[in-house]
C-alpha positions as CSV (number, residue, x, y, z in Angstrom):
1,M,99.4,94.5,118.8
2,T,101.3,94.0,115.8
3,R,102.0,96.6,113.3
4,N,100.1,96.4,110.2
5,V,100.5,99.7,108.4
6,G,103.8,99.8,106.8
7,G,105.9,102.0,104.7
8,I,104.0,104.6,102.4
9,D,100.5,103.7,103.9
10,R,102.1,105.5,107.3
11,I,103.2,108.2,105.3
12,L,100.0,108.7,103.6
13,R,98.3,108.8,107.1
14,I,100.3,111.1,108.4
15,V,100.2,114.0,105.7
16,I,96.3,113.6,105.0
17,G,95.6,113.4,108.9
18,L,98.1,116.6,109.5
19,A,96.1,118.6,106.4
20,L,92.7,117.6,107.4
21,I,93.8,119.1,111.1
22,I,95.2,122.0,109.8
23,A,92.0,122.6,107.2
24,A,89.5,122.0,110.5
25,A,91.9,124.3,112.7
26,T,92.5,127.0,110.4
27,G,88.7,127.0,109.0
28,A,88.6,125.7,105.6
29,V,86.8,123.1,106.5
30,G,84.2,122.4,109.0
31,V,84.3,120.3,112.3
32,W,84.6,117.2,110.1
33,G,87.8,117.8,109.1
34,W,88.8,116.6,112.8
35,I,87.8,113.3,111.7
36,G,92.0,113.5,110.6
37,V,93.0,112.9,113.9
38,V,91.8,108.7,112.9
39,P,94.5,108.6,110.6
40,L,97.5,110.4,112.2
41,A,97.0,108.3,114.7
42,T,97.2,104.7,113.0
43,G,99.9,106.3,111.1
44,L,102.1,107.5,114.0
45,I,101.3,104.1,115.7
46,G,101.4,101.6,112.8
47,W,98.6,99.6,113.9
48,C,95.0,100.1,112.2
49,P,91.7,98.2,113.6
50,P,90.1,97.5,110.3
51,Y,93.2,96.3,108.6
52,A,93.3,94.0,111.8
53,I,89.6,92.7,111.6
54,F,90.0,92.1,107.9
55,G,93.5,90.4,107.7
56,I,95.0,93.0,105.9
57,N,98.7,93.8,106.6
58,T,100.8,96.7,104.3
59,C,104.4,96.2,106.7
60,K,107.1,94.5,104.2
61,T,107.5,90.7,105.3
62,R,110.7,90.2,106.6
63,T,112.8,86.8,105.2
64,G,115.4,85.1,106.2
65,E,114.5,85.3,110.1
């Protein structure tokens, strides 16, 4: 798996994922809040399956290598 989620995208996924999980755990939202596990996992791993399918990559490219 080549990383395809970079920088700000990863941070946003982690923050949103944690917020949804916390909201679900405290009862602020319904069970659907546990879907926050998905953006949290993709943010932590740095790889997103739909990005791979559609050829999207938000990682910065390295020049000179």
